[in-house]
MIDO-95403 format. One line per 5 residues: their letters; for each residue x, y, z of N, C-alpha, C. Coordinates in steps of 0.02 Angstrom, whole numbers. Example, Ala and Ser with C-alpha at 12.3 -4.5 7.8 and 13.67 -1.06 7.14 Angstrom:
<rs>
AS = 660/-284/390/615/-225/390/660/-165/390 | 642/-112/354/684/-53/357/645/2/394
</rs>
This chain:
<rs>
MDPFD = 826/2637/292/825/2678/363/809/2644/419 | 850/2633/472/823/2594/538/786/2645/576 | 722/2623/589/681/2677/641/695/2681/708 | 746/2626/738/772/2642/797/833/2684/793 | 860/2719/737/917/2753/736/895/2819/776
SGAGG = 947/2844/817/923/2902/855/951/2958/814 | 961/2956/749/987/3016/712/921/3047/677 | 929/3090/637/870/3121/612/827/3078/584 | 761/3080/598/718/3025/564/712/2957/601 | 752/2966/659/736/2889/698/691/2905/750
LLKQP = 675/2841/772/616/2836/821/626/2877/884 | 692/2891/907/691/2952/958/703/3007/928 | 705/3031/870/716/3110/850/645/3120/818 | 593/3148/864/530/3175/824/519/3235/851 | 477/3268/817/459/3339/834/419/3326/899
KSVWA = 404/3396/940/376/3388/1011/304/3376/985 | 275/3393/938/202/3371/917/188/3306/915 | 237/3277/894/238/3190/877/230/3157/950 | 282/3181/999/284/3160/1076/219/3172/1107 | 197/3247/1094/137/3264/1131/76/3211/1109
TAGAS = 56/3201/1052/24/3153/1020/28/3089/1045 | 97/3050/1048/97/2996/1057/91/2988/1145 | 116/3035/1178/111/3028/1250/25/3032/1266 | -16/3069/1233/-85/3063/1249/-116/2996/1224 | -85/2968/1187/-111/2907/1154/-91/2853/1195
VVAFM = -32/2853/1234/-25/2804/1292/-88/2810/1340 | -101/2866/1368/-158/2876/1406/-225/2848/1386 | -238/2854/1315/-295/2828/1280/-294/2750/1278 | -230/2730/1266/-242/2666/1279/-239/2634/1339 | -210/2660/1392/-231/2641/1458/-289/2635/1472
GIGLV = -332/2672/1434/-409/2656/1454/-433/2603/1450 | -408/2573/1391/-438/2504/1381/-423/2448/1437 | -360/2446/1457/-346/2392/1507/-361/2415/1580 | -380/2480/1594/-378/2509/1652/-427/2466/1699 | -488/2445/1665/-527/2407/1714/-516/2335/1729
DPILP = -469/2311/1686/-461/2229/1703/-443/2213/1770 | -405/2249/1823/-392/2224/1875/-444/2225/1923 | -488/2276/1906/-546/2302/1962/-608/2279/1933 | -621/2236/1879/-688/2204/1866/-715/2174/1917 | -684/2120/1953/-715/2093/2007/-743/2143/2052
SIAQG = -694/2199/2078/-705/2245/2116/-767/2289/2115 | -777/2305/2044/-833/2341/2014/-896/2293/2021 | -887/2236/2001/-945/2184/2013/-980/2191/2079 | -917/2183/2126/-933/2178/2207/-970/2243/2229 | -939/2310/2210/-964/2375/2220/-1026/2393/2199
LDATA = -1043/2371/2144/-1105/2381/2107/-1161/2324/2110 | -1147/2269/2140/-1180/2215/2163/-1195/2186/2081 | -1160/2180/2035/-1168/2156/1970/-1150/2091/1954 | -1166/2054/1904/-1139/1994/1886/-1066/2015/1831 | -1039/1955/1818/-976/1956/1776/-1001/1982/1702
SQVSL = -1059/1942/1679/-1083/1971/1623/-1107/2048/1616 | -1133/2061/1657/-1149/2143/1667/-1090/2190/1671 | -1044/2169/1701/-993/2206/1709/-947/2208/1643 | -952/2153/1606/-913/2142/1548/-945/2186/1490 | -1001/2213/1510/-1024/2267/1463/-998/2321/1458
LFTSY = -946/2342/1503/-900/2399/1511/-860/2395/1452 | -826/2341/1424/-800/2333/1365/-851/2320/1300 | -900/2304/1301/-943/2303/1249/-969/2365/1224 | -998/2400/1271/-1027/2472/1263/-976/2521/1238 | -918/2509/1263/-839/2544/1244/-832/2537/1171
FLITA = -820/2473/1151/-800/2462/1078/-853/2456/1032 | -916/2448/1058/-966/2452/1012/-969/2518/977 | -968/2569/1023/-977/2634/1012/-909/2664/970 | -851/2634/991/-787/2651/951/-798/2626/880 | -818/2555/868/-830/2533/799/-875/2572/769
VAMLV = -936/2594/785/-975/2646/739/-942/2713/734 | -910/2735/773/-877/2795/774/-841/2806/733 | -796/2751/707/-744/2747/665/-766/2771/588 | -834/2767/575/-865/2793/519/-871/2868/515 | -868/2899/584/-881/2955/601/-807/3012/592
TGFVS = -764/2973/615/-695/3008/631/-666/3044/569 | -663/3011/516/-644/3045/447/-686/3105/433 | -751/3090/437/-803/3164/423/-782/3210/466 | -776/3200/516/-770/3262/573/-696/3276/562 | -638/3248/567/-580/3273/548/-559/3303/484
SRIGG = -595/3289/436/-585/3324/365/-620/3391/363 | -665/3397/418/-707/3464/421/-673/3519/473 | -654/3493/537/-631/3537/581/-549/3519/594 | -513/3482/546/-456/3476/554/-425/3418/619 | -361/3394/610/-337/3337/656/-331/3370/723
RRTLL = -312/3433/724/-288/3454/795/-357/3457/843 | -398/3492/801/-467/3499/846/-512/3434/851 | -492/3385/801/-534/3312/822/-494/3281/872 | -440/3285/876/-402/3264/938/-419/3285/1004 | -420/3363/1011/-445/3387/1064/-526/3376/1081
LGLAF = -561/3369/1037/-630/3359/1050/-633/3282/1074 | -592/3236/1058/-592/3170/1072/-576/3167/1142 | -517/3204/1156/-495/3207/1234/-543/3234/1276 | -576/3293/1255/-630/3322/1299/-683/3275/1322 | -713/3229/1269/-757/3181/1283/-728/3130/1330
VVVFA = -670/3106/1329/-627/3056/1369/-636/3094/1439 | -611/3153/1445/-605/3190/1504/-673/3184/1552 | -718/3207/1502/-797/3219/1543/-822/3142/1566 | -822/3091/1510/-853/3034/1532/-810/2982/1577 | -747/2993/1570/-704/2951/1624/-722/2978/1696
GLAGT = -725/3034/1703/-751/3075/1758/-809/3057/1788 | -850/3049/1741/-923/3036/1761/-928/2954/1778 | -884/2912/1737/-880/2848/1767/-867/2840/1841 | -832/2878/1861/-812/2876/1927/-867/2899/1985 | -924/2920/1952/-969/2935/1999/-1029/2893/1993
SGSVG = -1029/2841/1958/-1079/2797/1938/-1109/2774/2000 | -1189/2760/2011/-1213/2722/2049/-1236/2659/2036 | -1231/2641/1972/-1251/2572/1954/-1220/2555/1895 | -1214/2484/1881/-1183/2461/1830/-1210/2483/1755 | -1281/2501/1756/-1297/2536/1692/-1272/2603/1685
ELVGY = -1257/2645/1734/-1239/2708/1726/-1164/2717/1695 | -1137/2656/1738/-1069/2656/1723/-1047/2625/1639 | -1091/2590/1610/-1093/2560/1548/-1107/2620/1510 | -1154/2658/1528/-1167/2721/1478/-1119/2770/1470 | -1080/2774/1532/-1029/2823/1527/-960/2800/1484
RAGWG = -954/2736/1488/-905/2699/1456/-918/2715/1380 | -976/2709/1364/-993/2716/1286/-968/2781/1268 | -996/2835/1307/-961/2901/1287/-895/2912/1291 | -869/2872/1328/-777/2873/1330/-758/2836/1270 | -806/2795/1241/-780/2751/1173/-777/2790/1123
LGNAL = -837/2843/1120/-835/2899/1067/-780/2948/1062 | -760/2965/1121/-705/3013/1118/-637/2980/1108 | -633/2912/1123/-576/2870/1120/-572/2860/1045 | -628/2848/1010/-619/2838/939/-609/2897/895 | -621/2946/913/-610/3013/888/-536/3028/888
FVSTA = -507/3013/952/-436/3030/966/-381/2982/931 | -404/2918/945/-342/2865/924/-343/2863/848 | -407/2863/818/-394/2859/744/-363/2912/711 | -369/2979/745/-339/3045/724/-273/3037/745 | -255/3010/795/-181/3006/820/-147/2979/772
LAVIV = -162/2919/741/-116/2880/700/-104/2919/628 | -156/2960/611/-148/3005/551/-97/3058/559 | -107/3084/621/-62/3143/654/9/3122/655 | 9/3075/678/80/3042/699/124/3028/623 | 83/2987/585/103/2972/514/129/3027/477
GAAAG = 85/3093/480/93/3141/444/163/3188/478 | 162/3192/532/212/3230/569/276/3196/583 | 284/3139/589/352/3099/619/396/3108/570 | 460/3118/583/521/3112/550/526/3039/531 | 556/3028/472/585/2953/455/524/2918/418
GSAAA = 470/2945/397/424/2906/375/374/2866/405 | 339/2810/372/294/2769/395/312/2724/442 | 383/2697/438/398/2647/475/412/2672/556 | 435/2734/557/455/2761/629/400/2771/662 | 347/2805/613/279/2823/646/242/2762/665
ILLYE = 248/2716/633/201/2653/646/225/2618/712 | 296/2626/724/333/2596/779/314/2639/831 | 321/2705/826/296/2746/883/230/2736/903 | 188/2729/857/118/2710/876/106/2667/918 | 144/2608/892/130/2536/927/171/2544/994
SALGL = 219/2574/999/250/2591/1068/201/2624/1118 | 166/2675/1091/118/2706/1141/63/2648/1151 | 39/2621/1106/-6/2563/1114/9/2516/1164 | 77/2498/1164/105/2442/1201/108/2469/1272 | 142/2527/1288/151/2560/1345/88/2571/1389
GMACG = 40/2607/1346/-28/2613/1378/-60/2549/1395 | -57/2502/1355/-85/2426/1380/-58/2404/1434 | 17/2431/1449/38/2397/1508/27/2433/1561 | 24/2498/1557/16/2541/1612/-50/2553/1637 | -107/2540/1596/-179/2537/1616/-192/2482/1671
PLLGA = -177/2425/1662/-192/2370/1721/-142/2394/1784 | -84/2418/1778/-46/2447/1831/-85/2504/1872 | -104/2543/1839/-140/2609/1868/-201/2581/1886 | -235/2544/1853/-298/2510/1884/-288/2483/1948 | -238/2437/1956/-230/2407/2017/-204/2459/2076
LLGDA = -164/2492/2061/-144/2549/2111/-192/2588/2144 | -230/2624/2096/-288/2666/2120/-339/2618/2141 | -363/2570/2101/-415/2529/2116/-417/2502/2185 | -350/2478/2210/-355/2448/2275/-387/2479/2335 | -378/2551/2328/-419/2600/2376/-498/2593/2359
SWRYP = -516/2606/2296/-577/2612/2273/-588/2601/2205 | -639/2561/2171/-639/2556/2105/-653/2620/2066 | -676/2662/2105/-697/2731/2080/-632/2773/2050 | -573/2760/2092/-516/2810/2072/-481/2796/2006 | -475/2743/1974/-440/2730/1914/-480/2782/1860
FFGTA = -535/2791/1863/-581/2829/1807/-573/2908/1825 | -557/2927/1890/-541/2991/1900/-465/2996/1883 | -430/2962/1891/-354/2952/1876/-354/2970/1795 | -383/2941/1759/-384/2941/1692/-410/3005/1658 | -463/3038/1688/-480/3081/1671/-427/3143/1684
FLMAV = -391/3142/1736/-341/3195/1758/-288/3182/1705 | -268/3121/1691/-217/3109/1641/-229/3139/1571 | -296/3124/1561/-326/3140/1479/-323/3222/1488 | -334/3250/1539/-337/3323/1546/-268/3353/1531 | -210/3323/1558/-136/3339/1544/-135/3329/1468
GFLCI = -156/3281/1441/-145/3266/1366/-184/3321/1321 | -228/3341/1334/-268/3393/1311/-221/3452/1311 | -197/3460/1370/-156/3523/1371/-92/3528/1330 | -59/3466/1331/2/3449/1287/-20/3459/1204 | -72/3433/1183/-96/3443/1130/-101/3519/1106
TVFLK = -136/3551/1154/-157/3630/1141/-96/3662/1131 | -37/3642/1171/23/3689/1176/57/3660/1124 | 86/3608/1104/138/3583/1056/120/3561/992 | 45/3548/969/23/3526/916/-7/3586/869 | 30/3596/813/-10/3653/773/-59/3618/734
EQPKP = -113/3674/707/-167/3638/672/-143/3600/612 | -165/3544/592/-156/3506/530/-194/3536/476 | -172/3541/412/-203/3572/351/-252/3526/345 | -311/3553/322/-376/3515/308/-363/3490/236 | -396/3424/232/-390/3391/163/-425/3432/98
ARRTS = -407/3415/37/-445/3459/-13/-507/3436/-20 | -509/3363/-14/-577/3333/-19/-595/3314/46 | -666/3332/63/-697/3304/129/-707/3224/126 | -701/3195/182/-727/3129/190/-802/3115/209 | -828/3072/167/-897/3067/178/-905/3008/237
LLDPL = -960/2999/257/-979/2945/306/-968/2869/272 | -984/2872/209/-987/2810/175/-906/2785/140 | -862/2839/147/-795/2820/115/-757/2762/154 | -760/2757/217/-735/2688/241/-760/2631/226 | -824/2621/223/-859/2570/193/-841/2555/121
KALGH = -839/2614/77/-826/2595/13/-741/2578/3 | -708/2596/54/-633/2566/52/-630/2499/62 | -681/2472/97/-685/2401/114/-707/2349/52 | -717/2394/-1/-727/2361/-66/-659/2326/-95 | -603/2352/-75/-536/2327/-85/-536/2266/-55
GGLAS = -518/2221/-102/-516/2146/-68/-455/2121/-21 | -407/2169/-21/-348/2166/29/-367/2198/93 | -390/2241/100/-411/2280/151/-465/2240/192 | -522/2217/154/-571/2179/165/-547/2119/203 | -504/2084/176/-478/2024/200/-432/2041/267
AAVSA = -400/2087/269/-365/2114/334/-415/2131/390 | -464/2154/372/-520/2171/414/-559/2109/434 | -569/2071/399/-602/2000/422/-554/1966/470 | -492/1964/445/-446/1915/480/-428/1951/557 | -427/2024/556/-427/2049/605/-490/2060/664
FFYNY = -547/2045/642/-608/2034/671/-601/1976/713 | -578/1922/673/-565/1853/717/-519/1852/764 | -469/1884/750/-413/1895/786/-434/1939/852 | -465/1994/848/-488/2043/902/-534/2012/952 | -587/1950/932/-609/1909/984/-573/1877/1017
TFFTV = -518/1848/992/-481/1810/1034/-434/1852/1085 | -409/1914/1056/-387/1970/1112/-419/1991/1161 | -481/2010/1149/-520/2037/1198/-553/1987/1245 | -562/1925/1221/-582/1863/1277/-530/1870/1325 | -461/1869/1307/-410/1870/1354/-412/1926/1410
LAFTP = -423/1981/1362/-419/2047/1407/-475/2054/1459 | -529/2038/1437/-602/2054/1467/-621/2001/1506 | -619/1936/1492/-631/1871/1527/-578/1843/1566 | -522/1844/1563/-470/1815/1603/-470/1840/1671 | -483/1908/1684/-485/1918/1758/-529/1886/1794
FVLNM = -586/1865/1772/-636/1832/1810/-606/1761/1828 | -578/1731/1770/-548/1669/1783/-490/1662/1837 | -444/1718/1825/-390/1711/1869/-410/1742/1947 | -464/1772/1950/-501/1787/2026/-451/1813/2069 | -409/1853/2048/-357/1886/2104/-369/1952/2123
SPYRS = -333/1977/2178/-338/2035/2208/-312/2102/2134 | -342/2160/2156/-317/2207/2098/-246/2215/2100 | -204/2211/2144/-129/2217/2145/-110/2157/2106 | -130/2100/2117/-99/2040/2083/-125/2028/2010 | -190/2047/1997/-211/2049/1932/-171/2098/1892
GAVFF = -166/2162/1926/-134/2216/1891/-60/2191/1867 | -32/2168/1913/42/2134/1904/44/2088/1842 | -2/2052/1847/-11/1998/1778/-14/2033/1713 | -70/2083/1712/-77/2120/1650/-22/2165/1636 | 14/2193/1688/70/2249/1672/127/2204/1636
AWGVL = 139/2128/1667/189/2086/1643/161/2073/1558 | 94/2070/1552/67/2056/1481/75/2121/1442 | 61/2164/1462/69/2239/1419/143/2244/1403 | 200/2222/1458/270/2233/1440/294/2187/1379 | 257/2127/1383/288/2087/1324/250/2118/1259
LAVFS = 180/2139/1259/147/2160/1212/198/2224/1184 | 224/2267/1221/262/2316/1197/320/2307/1163 | 360/2261/1196/432/2229/1174/413/2203/1105 | 365/2146/1104/355/2115/1041/336/2150/990 | 291/2206/996/269/2251/950/319/2291/922
VIVAP = 358/2324/956/401/2368/934/470/2350/912 | 491/2309/950/559/2266/943/558/2201/900 | 533/2157/915/522/2096/890/503/2085/830 | 427/2107/821/384/2103/755/431/2132/704 | 458/2182/696/501/2202/642/549/2163/619
RLQKR = 597/2128/660/633/2086/652/618/2026/614 | 556/2003/641/526/1936/627/504/1942/552 | 464/2008/542/446/2028/470/505/2034/414 | 559/2060/444/609/2063/400/647/1987/373 | 641/1948/422/670/1884/409/626/1834/365
FGSLQ = 558/1837/398/510/1791/374/456/1816/328 | 451/1878/324/393/1913/291/326/1918/335 | 287/1968/315/231/1994/367/183/1935/364 | 155/1909/310/101/1861/314/128/1795/350 | 189/1776/333/207/1710/367/203/1728/444
VLGGS = 232/1784/465/246/1797/539/165/1799/567 | 129/1837/530/56/1840/560/20/1775/568 | 22/1739/506/1/1669/520/18/1622/575 | 77/1623/583/110/1583/647/94/1619/698 | 102/1669/717/74/1713/777/-1/1690/801
LVLLA = -36/1698/755/-103/1687/765/-121/1609/781 | -84/1562/759/-97/1501/773/-63/1471/837 | -11/1515/864/28/1503/924/-15/1538/988 | -62/1589/961/-99/1621/1005/-158/1583/1024 | -187/1537/964/-225/1485/982/-213/1440/1029
ADVLV = -151/1418/1014/-135/1365/1065/-124/1374/1138 | -100/1439/1145/-96/1474/1205/-162/1494/1243 | -201/1517/1221/-273/1525/1247/-310/1447/1266 | -291/1403/1218/-315/1338/1241/-287/1312/1305 | -225/1319/1325/-184/1297/1378/-206/1337/1434
LGYGS = -219/1409/1420/-235/1455/1464/-304/1428/1497 | -361/1411/1456/-416/1378/1479/-420/1312/1512 | -374/1274/1493/-381/1195/1529/-330/1192/1577 | -282/1239/1575/-221/1228/1644/-245/1241/1703 | -192/1240/1756/-200/1260/1822/-204/1327/1824
HTTAV = -205/1351/1888/-211/1431/1890/-137/1459/1878 | -84/1429/1893/-23/1455/1880/-7/1455/1812 | -38/1400/1784/-13/1392/1695/-64/1449/1661 | -130/1461/1695/-177/1517/1671/-133/1584/1669 | -100/1591/1722/-74/1657/1746/-6/1665/1686
VCTIL = 32/1614/1686/93/1615/1636/65/1615/1561 | 4/1594/1539/-15/1585/1472/-47/1664/1457 | -80/1693/1504/-100/1766/1496/-44/1810/1484 | 5/1801/1527/63/1841/1517/97/1833/1448 | 103/1761/1425/130/1752/1362/90/1773/1309
SGAFI = 28/1774/1310/-7/1802/1256/9/1867/1231 | 25/1910/1280/52/1973/1260/95/1978/1194 | 141/1929/1205/198/1921/1150/161/1917/1088 | 117/1871/1076/75/1861/1012/35/1918/1001 | 4/1946/1045/-35/1995/1030/1/2059/997
GVNNT = 57/2072/1030/106/2126/1006/128/2117/936 | 141/2047/922/176/2045/844/108/2055/804 | 45/2031/822/-11/2038/782/-33/2104/771 | -21/2144/816/-36/2214/822/2/2260/776 | 68/2247/765/105/2284/731/92/2259/641
VYTEL = 97/2200/633/77/2183/568/12/2208/545 | -51/2191/582/-109/2213/556/-100/2287/539 | -84/2333/592/-81/2392/572/-51/2416/510 | 8/2386/499/49/2386/434/0/2365/372 | -31/2320/379/-78/2291/329/-135/2352/310
ALGVS = -161/2368/364/-223/2415/363/-201/2474/318 | -139/2506/339/-119/2558/305/-83/2559/243 | -69/2492/226/-29/2487/160/-60/2441/104 | -106/2398/122/-134/2346/73/-168/2370/30 | -206/2434/38/-248/2463/-16/-218/2521/-38
DAPRP = -262/2555/-85/-248/2618/-114/-271/2668/-98 | -317/2657/-45/-363/2715/-11/-324/2758/31 | -339/2810/38/-299/2860/93/-310/2831/157 | -234/2842/195/-239/2796/251/-286/2821/310 | -310/2875/310/-358/2883/363/-420/2842/351
VASAG = -439/2846/290/-499/2813/265/-495/2734/265 | -435/2717/256/-424/2641/260/-422/2614/319 | -390/2657/368/-392/2634/441/-456/2643/472 | -499/2699/464/-569/2695/483/-618/2632/466 | -615/2616/403/-643/2553/368/-626/2476/405
YNFVR = -548/2477/410/-528/2418/447/-544/2418/521 | -545/2469/558/-560/2471/626/-633/2466/641 | -678/2494/584/-755/2490/595/-771/2399/607 | -726/2368/559/-742/2296/568/-723/2257/620 | -660/2275/633/-623/2232/691/-651/2253/767
WFAAA = -668/2319/779/-687/2333/840/-752/2301/854 | -798/2285/809/-856/2243/826/-843/2169/868 | -790/2141/846/-766/2082/884/-744/2107/952 | -705/2156/956/-689/2185/1041/-752/2200/1072 | -808/2215/1030/-862/2220/1076/-900/2160/1085
AAPFF = -900/2113/1044/-928/2054/1048/-901/2001/1105 | -836/2004/1100/-796/1951/1145/-819/1962/1228 | -812/2016/1246/-834/2034/1326/-909/2013/1341 | -953/2014/1285/-1024/1999/1303/-1031/1923/1300 | -1004/1892/1248/-1019/1821/1236/-975/1770/1275
APKIE = -910/1786/1305/-874/1745/1339/-909/1728/1401 | -933/1782/1440/-963/1756/1500/-1033/1720/1492 | -1061/1738/1444/-1125/1708/1421/-1120/1627/1406 | -1068/1614/1354/-1052/1549/1342/-1015/1505/1412 | -990/1549/1462/-978/1498/1524/-1039/1482/1560
EWTDI = -1083/1533/1561/-1145/1519/1595/-1182/1468/1557 | -1177/1466/1487/-1225/1418/1456/-1185/1336/1445 | -1116/1347/1460/-1076/1277/1460/-1026/1279/1530 | -970/1286/1522/-914/1291/1578/-863/1336/1558 | -827/1347/1615/-767/1407/1604/-720/1390/1553
DIPFV = -715/1332/1528/-658/1323/1482/-677/1346/1403 | -737/1338/1383/-767/1344/1327/-755/1408/1293 | -758/1462/1330/-738/1529/1295/-667/1534/1278 | -633/1493/1300/-555/1492/1277/-554/1449/1220 | -591/1404/1216/-605/1351/1158/-627/1398/1083
VAAVT = -672/1448/1107/-706/1482/1051/-647/1530/1037 | -615/1548/1079/-565/1601/1063/-507/1571/1023 | -489/1515/1046/-442/1479/1002/-461/1459/926 | -520/1454/916/-551/1441/849/-555/1503/807 | -570/1566/845/-570/1633/800/-498/1640/786
AVAGA = -455/1628/832/-374/1651/808/-351/1603/743 | -381/1537/751/-361/1498/690/-399/1523/627 | -455/1543/635/-492/1573/585/-469/1636/555 | -431/1668/595/-399/1732/582/-338/1710/531 | -296/1658/552/-251/1622/519/-268/1594/452
VVVVV = -324/1560/443/-342/1538/386/-367/1591/335 | -397/1649/354/-411/1699/302/-331/1731/282 | -284/1736/328/-219/1765/299/-199/1714/237 | -195/1646/257/-177/1602/213/-217/1597/142 | -279/1598/149/-322/1596/92/-324/1657/57
RRKAL = -315/1718/79/-316/1771/43/-251/1806/34 | -183/1760/52/-126/1794/52/-108/1830/-5 | -132/1820/-82/-109/1865/-126/-145/1924/-125 | -213/1927/-103/-244/1992/-87/-202/2040/-39 | -182/2001/13/-143/2046/82/-70/2052/74
TYRAE = -52/2038/4/22/2056/-6/27/2133/15 | 74/2144/57/87/2214/77/117/2246/25 | 89/2303/-3/114/2339/-57/157/2395/-43 | 149/2412/23/184/2475/49/256/2465/88 | 275/2393/76/324/2367/118/396/2411/110
ELEPK = 404/2430/47/479/2460/28/460/2535/20 | 406/2563/40/397/2638/16/421/2683/54 | 438/2736/28/474/2800/67/429/2858/69 | 425/2898/109/388/2966/105/406/3007/55 | 354/3019/8/369/3068/-48/357/3141/-21
HATED = 304/3158/-8/278/3225/31/217/3207/61 | 198/3262/99/138/3258/138/81/3283/100 | 28/3258/117/-42/3275/85/-64/3330/133 | -111/3358/102/-158/3415/150/-184/3385/210 | -196/3315/207/-231/3305/274/-173/3287/325
GVAVF = -117/3280/307/-63/3287/362/-32/3200/351 | -61/3159/311/-35/3095/305/18/3097/237 | 67/3056/255/118/3064/206/84/3020/138 | 112/3040/74/93/3005/27/163/2967/5 | 155/2889/-10/207/2852/-18/208/2830/-93
AN = 273/2826/-121/284/2808/-191/319/2749/-189 | 320/2709/-245/347/2656/-251/421/2662/-273
</rs>
């Protein structure tokens, strides 16, 4: 079945509950790139250094990583719908509080609370979309990646538009949009059946005992370091106004969305998932090297171009995480995300530090090395990473709302 088919089960023919969840996911992903174009403005407004402001990402993703062990535990006890609403409520409260911050320390703390809410929402949203979407996992994953790409594209644009007046306004704007998402989930999404077996806090870690899932998580860890070096450190290198920086990362996000939803599936069909992933990681490494050593114009072009490689990688990694092991999909996703989000926390912290210790080019050299390391893991562990769910079709829905797939 073609997931882009507009007929029954196609990407465009989905229940209202799926669209409501996907729409709220767009706003959730907007929160990741929202601060990109206003990082210099925040540093100036709060009299903070680049490394201090970068902690906005570090605190956010560190809490997100740890919270991945909790999301399945919570959702298996209170249900998917209530977990989504709880996560949204956290984001509304802490995004609003972030806009009132009087110091960078307060802002970093509020971003941590925001990260907890985002973890509860995002991890559960994928399971809800997979379970409720018509057309099986192919359409569901593409819809989820569409939300990710659109959110990553619109986040910097919203940050630029609102942040040009004040760096506080993007935070208030996100709180408002997430409140709208809260209402949409409340109205359109029915409560998901609770699973027969409750997820324990250790289940995601146990799932990582599977060689394929562990390999995917380790490779994604290296890749995420590169990804978030581009996302969190490049705005300081470009040193542009919020509008210009927002335009650059909007174009970056558009490429990310197009390549994740349209290009990646076609490349996978022609060349295979692992070949596409390994090649894309090597090209991303080359791109960030040129970004670091090129002129300002070259850096802008390479920043935008990196969105294409990141989009391809995101789609393939998501499919690997959901299909490479025999663990329940929410559990496998939690274990995988627990590992990879630590790199998203590390990159924003270490990139400015590496610049302080060396010079402005070296953070991108490190990012290139980590991208290549991710590709090496794919090559070395290719047998363990064989995507076992590539040809699977939905059989029936389990009690946790995630489709069971049969060979």
